[in-house]
C-alpha positions in Angstrom: -53.3 29.6 -27.6 -53.1 31.8 -30.7 -49.9 32.7 -32.8 -49.3 36.1 -34.3 -48.1 36.3 -37.9 -44.7 37.2 -36.7 -44.3 34.1 -34.4 -45.5 32.0 -37.3 -43.0 33.4 -39.7 -40.2 33.1 -37.0 -41.2 29.3 -36.4 -41.1 28.6 -40.0 -37.7 30.3 -40.4 -36.2 28.2 -37.6 -37.4 25.0 -39.1 -35.9 26.0 -42.5 -32.6 26.9 -40.9 -32.3 23.7 -39.0 -33.2 21.7 -42.0 -30.7 23.4 -44.1 -28.0 22.9 -41.4 -28.9 19.2 -41.3 -28.8 18.9 -45.1 -25.6 20.9 -45.6 -23.8 19.3 -42.7 -24.7 15.8 -43.9 -23.5 16.6 -47.5 -20.2 17.9 -46.1 -19.9 14.5 -44.5 -20.8 12.7 -47.5 -23.7 11.2 -45.7 -27.1 10.5 -47.2 -30.2 11.1 -45.0 -31.3 7.4 -45.3 -28.0 6.2 -44.1 -27.2 4.9 -40.6 -24.0 6.7 -39.8 -21.3 5.0 -37.8 -20.0 7.3 -34.9 -16.6 7.0 -33.4 -15.7 8.4 -30.1 -11.9 9.5 -29.3 -10.9 10.2 -25.7 -7.6 11.6 -25.0 -5.2 11.1 -22.2 -4.7 13.7 -19.3 -4.7 11.9 -16.0 -7.3 13.3 -13.5 -8.5 15.8 -16.2 -9.8 12.8 -18.0 -12.7 12.5 -15.5 -14.1 15.2 -17.8 -14.9 12.4 -20.3 -17.6 11.1 -17.9 -19.4 14.3 -17.8 -19.3 14.6 -21.6 -20.5 11.1 -22.0 -23.6 11.8 -19.9 -24.7 14.5 -22.4 -23.8 12.3 -25.4 -26.0 9.8 -23.9 -28.9 12.2 -23.3 -28.6 13.4 -26.8 -29.4 9.7 -27.6 -26.2 9.0 -29.8 -25.2 5.4 -30.5 -21.5 5.0 -30.2 -20.1 2.5 -32.5 -16.4 2.7 -32.1 -14.3 4.1 -29.1 -10.5 4.8 -29.2 -8.7 6.0 -26.2 -5.3 6.8 -24.7 -4.3 6.6 -21.0 -7.2 7.9 -18.8 -9.2 8.1 -22.1 -8.5 4.3 -22.5 -9.6 3.5 -18.9 -12.9 5.4 -19.3 -13.5 4.4 -22.8 -12.9 0.6 -22.1 -15.3 0.6 -19.2 -17.9 2.4 -21.4 -17.2 0.0 -24.3 -17.8 -2.9 -21.8 -21.3 -1.9 -21.0 -21.2 0.7 -18.3 -23.4 3.8 -18.6 -22.1 7.4 -18.1 -23.9 7.6 -14.7 -22.4 4.2 -13.5 -18.9 5.4 -14.5 -19.7 8.6 -12.4 -20.5 6.4 -9.4 -17.6 4.2 -9.8 -15.0 7.0 -10.1 -16.5 9.1 -7.3 -16.0 6.0 -4.9 -12.4 5.1 -6.0 -9.5 6.2 -3.8 -7.2 7.1 -6.4 -4.3 7.7 -3.9 -4.5 3.8 -3.2 -4.7 3.1 -6.9 -1.7 5.3 -7.8 0.6 4.6 -4.9 0.1 0.8 -4.7 -0.9 1.3 -1.1 -1.3 -2.4 -0.4 -3.5 -3.4 2.6 -1.2 -4.2 5.4 -3.0 -7.6 6.2 -2.3 -8.6 2.7 1.5 -8.9 3.5 3.4 -11.5 5.3 5.1 -10.6 8.5 8.4 -10.3 6.7 7.0 -7.8 4.0 5.3 -5.9 6.6 8.5 -5.5 8.7 10.2 -4.2 5.5 7.5 -1.7 4.4 7.5 -0.3 8.1 11.1 0.0 8.5 12.7 1.6 5.3 11.8 5.1 3.9 13.9 4.6 0.6 14.6 1.5 -1.4 17.0 1.7 -4.4 18.1 -1.2 -7.0 21.7 -2.1 -6.3 22.4 -4.9 -9.0 26.1 -5.2 -9.8 26.7 -2.9 -7.0 25.5 0.1 -8.9 22.7 2.2 -7.5 20.0 2.6 -9.7 16.4 4.2 -9.7 12.9 2.4 -9.7 11.2 2.5 -13.1 8.2 4.0 -11.4 6.6 4.9 -8.1 4.1 2.3 -8.6 3.7 -1.3 -10.3 0.0 -0.5 -10.8 -1.3 -3.7 -9.0 -4.0 -2.1 -7.2 -5.2 -0.6 -10.4 -5.1 -3.8 -12.3 -7.0 -5.8 -9.5 -9.8 -3.2 -9.5 -10.0 -2.9 -13.3 -10.1 -6.7 -13.6 -13.1 -6.8 -11.3 -14.9 -4.2 -13.0 -14.5 -5.8 -16.4 -14.8 -9.5 -15.2 -18.1 -9.9 -17.1 -16.3 -9.5 -20.4 -13.0 -11.4 -19.3 -13.4 -14.1 -22.0 -13.4 -11.6 -24.9 -10.0 -11.4 -26.4 -11.0 -9.4 -29.5 -12.1 -5.9 -28.4 -14.2 -5.5 -31.5 -16.5 -8.1 -29.9 -17.0 -6.0 -26.8 -20.5 -4.3 -26.6 -18.9 -1.3 -28.3 -15.7 -2.0 -30.5 -12.7 -0.6 -28.7 -9.0 -0.1 -28.9 -6.3 1.9 -27.2 -2.8 3.3 -27.7 0.3 2.6 -26.1 3.9 3.5 -26.7 7.0 1.2 -27.5 9.6 2.4 -24.9 12.4 1.1 -26.9 11.5 2.8 -30.3 9.0 5.6 -29.4 6.5 4.1 -31.8 2.9 4.0 -31.1 1.2 0.5 -30.5 -2.4 -0.1 -31.3 -4.0 -2.5 -28.9 -7.3 -4.1 -29.9 -6.7 -7.7 -28.9 -5.6 -9.6 -25.8 -6.8 -9.3 -22.3 -8.5 -5.9 -21.6 -7.1 -5.2 -18.3 -3.5 -5.7 -19.6 -4.1 -3.6 -22.6 -5.6 -0.6 -20.6 -2.8 -0.9 -18.0 -0.2 -0.6 -20.8 -2.1 2.4 -22.3 -2.3 4.1 -18.9 1.4 3.4 -17.6 2.1 7.2 -17.0 5.8 7.7 -17.0 7.5 8.2 -13.7 4.2 7.2 -11.9 3.6 3.7 -13.1 6.4 1.2 -14.1 6.3 0.4 -17.9 4.5 -2.9 -18.9 5.8 -5.7 -21.0 3.1 -6.9 -23.3 3.5 -9.2 -26.5 7.2 -8.9 -26.0 7.3 -5.2 -26.1 7.9 -2.9 -23.2 5.3 -0.3 -23.2 4.5 2.9 -21.5 1.7 5.7 -21.6 0.0 6.0 -25.0 0.0 9.7 -24.7 3.8 9.7 -25.4 3.2 8.7 -29.0 -0.5 9.4 -30.0 -2.8 11.0 -27.4 -5.6 11.5 -29.7 -6.1 8.5 -32.1 -8.4 10.1 -34.7 -6.9 8.5 -37.8 -6.9 5.1 -36.2 -10.8 5.4 -35.4 -11.6 6.4 -39.0 -9.7 3.3 -40.2 -11.9 1.2 -37.9 -15.0 2.5 -39.9 -16.2 5.6 -38.1 -17.9 8.2 -40.4 -18.4 10.8 -37.8 -16.0 11.5 -34.9 -16.8 12.9 -31.6 -13.7 13.9 -29.8 -13.2 14.8 -26.1 -9.8 16.5 -25.7 -8.5 17.0 -22.2 -4.9 17.7 -23.0 -3.1 20.7 -21.6 -2.7 24.0 -23.5 0.6 25.8 -23.5 1.4 27.5 -20.2 1.8 31.4 -20.2 5.3 32.6 -19.9 4.5 34.2 -16.4 4.0 30.7 -15.1 7.1 29.1 -16.5 8.8 29.7 -13.2 9.6 25.9 -12.1 11.1 22.9 -13.3 7.9 21.0 -13.2 6.0 23.6 -15.5 9.0 23.8 -17.9 9.2 20.1 -18.2 5.3 19.9 -18.8 5.6 22.8 -21.3 8.2 20.7 -23.3 6.0 17.7 -23.2 3.0 19.5 -24.5 4.9 21.0 -27.5 4.2 17.7 -29.6 0.6 17.0 -28.6 -0.4 20.6 -29.1 1.2 20.5 -32.5 -0.5 17.3 -33.4 -3.9 19.0 -32.6 -3.4 21.4 -35.2 -4.2 18.9 -37.8 -6.3 16.6 -35.7 -8.9 19.1 -34.5 -10.1 20.1 -37.9 -10.6 16.2 -38.7 -12.9 16.0 -35.6 -16.6 16.5 -36.5 -17.7 17.5 -33.0 -14.8 18.7 -31.0 -15.3 19.0 -27.2 -12.8 20.8 -25.2 -13.6 20.9 -21.5 -12.1 23.6 -19.2 -9.3 21.8 -17.5 -6.6 24.5 -17.1 -7.1 24.8 -13.3 -6.5 21.0 -12.8 -3.4 18.8 -12.8 -2.7 15.2 -13.8 -3.5 14.2 -10.2 -6.3 16.5 -9.2 -8.6 13.4 -8.3 -9.8 15.1 -5.3 -11.6 17.6 -7.5 -13.6 15.1 -9.4 -16.9 16.9 -9.0 -15.6 20.0 -10.7 -13.8 18.2 -13.7 -16.8 16.0 -14.3 -19.2 19.1 -14.4 -16.7 20.9 -16.7 -17.1 17.9 -19.1 -20.9 18.1 -19.0 -20.7 22.0 -19.7 -18.4 21.5 -22.7 -20.4 18.7 -24.2 -23.7 20.8 -23.6 -22.4 23.6 -25.7 -22.3 21.1 -28.8 -25.8 19.7 -27.9 -27.4 20.7 -31.1 -24.6 19.1 -33.4 -25.1 16.0 -31.1 -28.7 15.9 -31.7 -28.2 16.4 -35.5 -25.9 13.2 -35.5 -28.7 11.4 -33.6 -31.0 12.2 -36.4 -28.7 10.5 -38.9 -28.7 7.3 -37.0 -31.2 4.4 -36.7 -32.7 3.4 -33.4 -30.1 2.1 -31.0 -30.1 -1.5 -29.6 -30.7 -1.2 -25.8 -27.6 -1.8 -23.9 -27.5 -4.9 -21.8 -27.3 -4.3 -18.2 -24.0 -5.5 -16.6 -24.7 -8.5 -14.4 -23.8 -7.8 -10.7 -20.7 -9.5 -9.6 -21.1 -12.2 -7.0 -18.6 -11.6 -4.0 -18.0 -15.3 -3.8 -15.7 -17.3 -6.1 -15.3 -21.0 -6.4 -11.7 -21.6 -7.8 -11.0 -25.2 -8.9 -7.6 -24.9 -10.5 -4.5 -22.7 -10.8 -2.3 -22.3 -13.7 1.0 -20.3 -13.1 3.2 -19.0 -16.0 6.3 -16.7 -16.1 7.8 -18.2 -12.8 11.4 -19.5 -13.2 13.2 -18.7 -9.8 10.2 -18.9 -7.5 8.3 -22.2 -7.1 4.8 -23.0 -7.4 4.5 -23.7 -3.7 6.2 -20.3 -3.0 3.6 -18.4 -5.1 0.6 -20.5 -3.6 1.9 -19.8 -0.2 1.8 -16.1 -0.8 -1.5 -16.2 -2.4 -2.7 -18.2 0.7 -4.5 -20.5 -1.5 -4.7 -24.3 -1.1 -6.5 -26.0 -4.0 -6.5 -29.7 -3.0 -10.3 -29.2 -3.4 -12.3 -26.5 -5.1 -11.9 -23.4 -2.8 -14.6 -20.9 -2.0 -13.2 -17.5 -1.7 -14.0 -13.7 -2.3 -12.6 -11.2 -4.7 -11.5 -9.4 -1.7 -9.5 -12.2 -0.3 -8.2 -13.2 -3.8 -6.9 -9.7 -4.4 -5.3 -9.7 -0.8 -3.4 -12.8 -2.0 -2.3 -11.2 -5.3 -1.2 -8.0 -3.5 0.7 -10.2 -1.0 2.7 -11.8 -3.9 3.3 -8.3 -5.4 4.4 -7.0 -2.0 7.3 -9.4 -2.0 9.0 -7.3 -4.5 10.1 -10.3 -6.5 7.7 -9.7 -9.2 7.4 -6.7 -11.6 4.0 -7.7 -12.6 1.2 -10.1 -11.4 -1.3 -10.5 -14.0 -4.4 -12.7 -13.3 -7.5 -14.0 -15.1 -10.6 -16.0 -14.1 -11.8 -18.5 -16.6 -15.2 -20.1 -16.4 -15.0 -23.8 -16.0 -17.8 -26.4 -15.4 -17.1 -26.6 -11.7 -16.0 -23.1 -10.9 -13.3 -20.9 -12.2 -9.6 -21.4 -13.2 -7.3 -18.9 -11.9 -4.6 -18.1 -14.6 -1.7 -16.3 -13.0 1.1 -14.8 -15.1 4.0 -13.4 -13.2 7.0 -11.3 -14.4 9.9 -11.9 -12.1 12.0 -8.9 -11.1 15.5 -8.6 -12.5 16.4 -6.8 -9.4 17.9 -9.0 -6.8 20.1 -6.6 -4.9 18.7 -3.6 -3.0 20.0 -0.6 -1.0 17.5 0.7 1.8 17.7 3.6 4.1 15.8 5.1 7.1 16.3 7.6 9.8 15.2 7.5 13.3 15.2 9.2 16.8 13.8 8.2 20.0 14.5 8.7 23.7 16.3 5.3 24.2 18.5 4.7 21.1 18.8 8.4 20.2 19.8 9.4 16.7 20.2 6.5 14.2 20.6 6.2 10.4 19.8 2.8 9.0 21.6 1.3 6.0 20.4 -2.0 4.6 21.8 -4.3 2.0 19.5 -7.0 0.7 20.4 -9.8 -1.7 17.7 -12.2 -3.0 18.4 -15.5 -4.8 21.7 -15.8 -3.1 22.0 -19.6 -2.7 18.4 -20.6 -3.6 15.8 -19.3 -5.8 13.5 -18.2 -3.0 16.2 -17.1 -0.3 16.6 -13.5 1.1 19.8 -12.1 2.9 19.2 -8.8 4.6 21.8 -7.1 6.7 21.0 -3.8 8.7 23.4 -1.5 10.3 22.1 1.5 12.4 24.7 4.0 12.8 24.3 6.8 15.4 24.5 7.3 19.2 24.0 3.4 19.6 25.6 1.3 17.0 23.8 -2.0 16.2 23.0 -4.5 13.6 20.7 -7.1 12.4 21.6 -9.9 10.0 18.8 -12.2 8.5 18.9 -15.1 6.2 15.5 -16.6 5.2 14.5 -19.5 2.9 10.9 -18.8 2.1 9.1 -22.1 1.1 5.6 -20.8 1.1 3.1 -23.3 2.5 6.0 -25.7 3.6 8.3 -25.1 6.7 10.7 -22.3 5.9 13.9 -21.9 7.7 16.1 -18.8 8.7 19.0 -17.6 10.7 19.1 -14.4 12.7 21.9 -12.7 14.3 21.6 -9.4 16.0 23.5 -6.8 18.2 21.7 -4.3 20.4 23.1 -1.8 22.8 22.1 1.2 24.7 22.9 3.4 27.6 20.4 4.7 30.0 20.4 6.6 33.3 17.8 5.0 35.8 16.9 5.8 39.3 19.3 3.8 41.7 16.5 3.1 44.2 14.4 1.4 41.6 17.1 -1.4 40.9 18.9 -1.5 44.1 16.4 -3.8 45.9 15.9 -6.0 42.7 19.6 -6.5 42.4 20.6 -6.4 46.0 22.8 -3.4 45.7 24.4 -1.6 48.6 22.7 1.4 49.9 24.9 4.3 48.9 24.5 8.1 48.2 23.7 7.9 44.5 20.6 9.1 42.8 21.0 7.6 39.4 23.2 5.0 37.7 24.0 4.5 34.1 23.2 1.0 32.7 25.1 -0.2 29.7 22.8 -2.8 28.1 24.2 -5.2 25.4 22.4 -8.0 23.9 24.1 -10.3 21.2 21.8 -13.0 19.8 21.7 -15.7 17.2 18.7 -17.6 16.2 18.1 -20.6 13.9 14.4 -21.2 13.2 11.9 -22.9 11.2 8.5 -21.2 10.4 5.2 -21.9 8.8 1.6 -20.6 8.4 -1.3 -22.1 10.3 -4.6 -21.7 8.9 -3.1 -19.2 6.4 -3.2 -16.5 9.2 -0.9 -17.4 12.0 2.7 -17.6 11.8 4.2 -20.6 14.0 8.0 -20.7 14.6 10.2 -23.2 16.4 14.0 -22.9 16.9 17.1 -22.6 18.9 18.8 -19.4 20.3 22.2 -18.4 21.7 22.3 -15.3 23.6 25.3 -13.3 25.1 23.7 -10.8 27.6 25.6 -8.1 29.3 24.2 -5.5 31.8 26.7 -3.4 33.7 27.1 0.0 35.3 30.1 2.2 35.2 28.6 4.7 37.6 29.5 2.8 40.7 33.3 2.2 40.8 34.4 5.3 38.8 36.7 6.4 41.6 39.2 4.1 43.4 37.7 4.9 46.7 34.3 3.6 45.7 32.9 0.1 45.2 34.1 -1.9 42.1 32.1 -1.7 38.9 28.7 -3.4 39.1 28.2 -6.2 36.8 24.6 -7.3 36.8 25.2 -9.9 34.1 27.9 -11.0 31.5 26.8 -14.4 30.7 25.9 -16.8 27.8 22.5 -18.5 27.5 21.4 -21.3 25.2 17.6 -22.0 24.9 14.9 -23.6 22.7 12.3 -21.1 21.4 8.8 -21.1 19.9 6.4 -18.2 18.9 3.0 -17.7 17.4 2.0 -14.5 15.7 -1.1 -13.0 14.2 -1.5 -9.5 13.0 -4.4 -8.0 11.1 -4.0 -4.5 12.4 -4.6 -1.9 9.4 -1.8 0.3 10.7 1.1 -0.6 12.8 1.4 2.8 14.6 -2.2 4.1 14.6 -4.4 1.0 14.3 -8.1 1.5 13.9 -9.3 -2.0 13.1 -7.9 -5.6 13.4 -6.3 -7.9 15.9 -2.7 -8.3 17.2 -1.1 -11.2 18.9 2.5 -12.0 19.5 3.5 -14.8 22.0 6.9 -16.4 22.5 8.5 -18.9 24.9 12.1 -19.5 25.6 13.1 -22.7 27.4 16.6 -22.0 28.6 18.8 -25.2 28.7 22.2 -24.1 29.6 23.9 -20.8 30.9 27.2 -19.9 32.7 25.7 -17.1 35.0 27.5 -17.6 38.3 24.3 -16.6 40.0 22.2 -19.3 38.3 21.4 -22.3 40.6 19.1 -24.2 38.0 20.0 -23.7 34.4 16.6 -25.0 33.2 14.0 -22.2 33.3 11.3 -20.7 31.2 10.4 -17.1 30.2 7.2 -16.5 28.3 5.6 -13.3 27.1 2.4 -12.5 25.2 0.9 -9.3 23.7 -2.6 -9.0 22.6 -4.3 -5.9 20.9 -7.8 -5.1 19.5 -8.6 -2.1 17.6 -12.0 -0.9 16.4 -13.8 2.2 15.0 -16.2 3.9 17.3 -17.2 6.6 14.8 -15.7 8.1 11.7 -11.9 8.9 12.2 -12.1 7.7 15.9 -10.9 4.5 17.1 -10.0 2.5 20.3 -7.1 0.2 20.8 -7.3 -2.2 23.7 -4.1 -3.9 24.7 -3.2 -6.6 27.1 0.4 -8.0 27.9 1.7 -10.5 30.4 5.1 -12.1 31.1 6.4 -14.7 33.4 9.5 -16.5 34.5 9.3 -20.0 35.9 11.9 -21.8 38.1 15.3 -19.9 38.4 14.8 -16.8 40.4 18.5 -15.6 40.8 19.1 -14.5 37.1 17.5 -11.1 37.7 19.1 -9.6 34.6 16.5 -11.5 32.5 13.6 -9.9 34.3 11.0 -7.7 32.6 12.0 -4.0 32.5 8.8 -1.9 32.4 8.7 1.7 31.4 9.3 4.1 28.4 7.6 4.4 25.1 8.5 2.5 21.8 6.8 0.7 18.9 9.6 -1.8 18.9 11.0 -2.8 22.2 13.8 -5.6 22.4 13.6 -8.7 24.5 11.9 -8.2 28.0 11.6 -4.4 27.8 8.0 -3.4 28.1 6.7 0.1 27.2 4.6 1.8 29.8 3.5 5.5 30.0 4.3 7.4 33.0 7.6 5.7 33.9 11.0 6.1 32.3 12.7 3.2 30.5 13.9 0.4 32.8 12.1 1.9 35.8 10.1 -1.0 36.9 11.7 -4.5 37.4 10.2 -7.9 38.1 10.2 -11.4 37.1 6.5 -11.2 36.1 4.2 -8.6 34.9 0.5 -8.0 33.8 -0.2 -4.9 31.9 -3.4 -3.4 30.1 -3.8 -0.2 28.1 -6.5 1.7 26.2 -6.0 4.3 23.5 -8.4 6.5 22.0 -7.2 8.0 18.5 -8.9 10.6 16.6 -7.6 11.4 13.2 -8.3 15.1 13.1 -7.0 15.6 9.5 -5.6 12.8 7.1 -2.6 11.4 8.7 -2.7 13.6 11.7 -3.7 11.9 14.9 -4.5 13.1 18.5 -4.5 10.2 21.0 -5.2 9.6 24.8 -3.9 6.5 26.4 -4.2 5.1 29.9 -2.3 2.0 31.0 -2.1 -0.1 34.2 0.2 -2.7 35.5 1.3 -5.1 38.2 5.1 -6.1 38.2 6.7 -8.0 40.8 7.9 -11.5 42.0 5.7 -14.5 41.0 2.5 -12.5 40.6 0.8 -15.3 38.7 1.5 -17.7 41.6 0.4 -15.5 44.5 -2.4 -13.8 42.6 -0.9 -10.5 42.6 -1.8 -9.8 38.8 -5.6 -9.7 39.9 -5.1 -7.1 42.6 -5.7 -3.4 42.1 -2.9 -1.9 39.8 0.2 -1.0 41.6 1.4 1.3 38.7 -0.6 3.5 36.4 0.2 6.1 33.7 -1.6 8.4 31.3 -0.4 9.9 28.0 -1.7 12.6 25.6 0.1 12.5 22.3 0.1 13.8 18.7 1.1 11.8 15.7 1.8 12.5 12.1 2.2 9.8 9.4 5.0 10.5 6.9 6.6 8.6 4.1 9.7 8.2 6.4 7.7 7.0 9.3 5.6 8.5 12.1 6.3 11.7 14.1 5.1 11.2 17.6 5.2 13.4 20.6 3.6 12.4 24.0 3.4 13.9 27.4 2.7 11.3 30.1 2.0 11.5 33.9 1.9 8.9 36.6 -0.1 9.5 39.9 2.6 7.3 41.9 5.5 9.4 40.4 3.7 12.6 40.7 5.6 14.0 37.7 5.4 13.9 34.1 7.5 12.3 31.3 8.0 13.4 27.7 8.4 10.9 24.8 9.5 11.9 21.4 10.3 9.9 18.2 10.8 10.4 14.5 10.7 7.9 11.7 10.2 4.2 11.5 11.3 2.3 14.4 14.0 -0.4 13.8 
């Protein structure tokens, strides 16, 4: 290949220009060519826009630059600390693309991590407000950040023993803000997950975090671009990646959100007037099209970070030429999923006992226990889900024979709550639920809860429970349920020996008043076993017959008192109560009736037992099958027919012996025993939007388990097509069902959590 004279001259000129740029730029920085310059990296906060840091880091790595110091705020602290702990830019790219940010931000704790009590609470109330001193308050944030803390602790477990952040593979610090004074707080020592959580506690989304006796919030409030601090650490050249917002144009200031964001941006934008010139290589990705929570657009944000950094590629290469060879980064060891925990240290607990905390963690440490990160975090989430702790911080410390779990809890000062929900269904009709909850009323770990449902059918539920963790816990329940329902007269006439009169339907007034005292414990850390005693006042009457003087007197099916011993066994690993796609469910209970004053009763000693079993599994993406089996039976006394099983209708929570069954109206089929099976195919067409098809079959009658009737071809069948939408206030469900025996359809409709 031959060069012309012009090409040679151009080549020489290019070399001279580059050499002159290098010499001049180095002299401007006060750097000699034979020096090994120290490079600092500043990463600003910006929520989801901070994902652009990952793209920029890819180009910085490609340019071969050795980073000597990292300082970050909020999202910049999260990404910066992971990079400082040894992850490469490409590894960070993989990590953040795989993360479900909705789960991290919303503290969407796995359902199976909660106890039965916490599950019921989370699936009943749409709104919870502090009510201490009988004053309604507001929560400090939408999330406590527990899921984020757990995940970050797992990702940084390889550096968990480092308390001085200057000892990390790359020296690191992050900025937080003192909520009381508004002053900035520089965090460069301590436990890395706690420091980064404090830096990223975005106001209104994450609750403030108390650290070193200081209540802290997002560092961006006080210092979102810590360039002065990184120079004090020793950085001679600073590369800054700025993902902060610019001022919003006037024509877009048309909402409260944009106006408040504009006001918040005034200070940071004004600060950058002096900070930008102090930055040697200033990288400003294009992030105007994204918001703080645009995590679903990670690809575009990361790509914009790469593009902005590449525009400064020649400057980055010049910095590389001023550095000596980098020490190869040590590959991060892959975490083993298995943990051997040999001891537990708990601090910060005052009201709640060690046994209570261990019970929620589902950890028994009489001997070293082998577990997994997943199970450990389920236990920690369970502890957080109680609502009794503002913060659950944990740390695993290496010991000779395993790891020591160090748990630091911050007990919540909120011991009184007001909770609310709304609901409509075809049985109870419209209802508004108001709940009052008081914790630590008589004992440190007790809970008093009182529900009142106001609407077409007023009812209430009172609970008092002393939770002792692994030990036997005790509780007291009192409830009143009542509803009215028109049913086909012929369907109940024979079961209750009613006269044959010219009536198509009768109205049943159903009232159930119940008081239970029980003791409950966990079996094998998964099953809930309960034993107790129950008093029940049951009334089932009809005003339809006997409304006129010429007709028969009012029909009283039952108006009696019952006393029984009870036992139950529960297991529930469904991932979703209303639309399960994985897990098992079992709920079995037995009532042994000892006394009653029912005039029709010939033998007060009789037993009623019922069991429900479910198994859900995925068949392919977004499609699942849920198999259900239910059975119930009454032994001995046959004349107390009001305590029969009433089959029919639709509901996620049916009381007593009412059994849901598609194709038939509520209370349509009556018998002292039943066997039912159902299969549901559910397809999530869009996130939280479900289309499902159900087929159910049943045999209902008298002593069907004694005479083999439960094994015969199903006497009753029904099919349903439904649509369901998951909302923050509970599911919205519409179903159309049909029964071949009835030769007519039934519509079912419900809104909100069932209670």
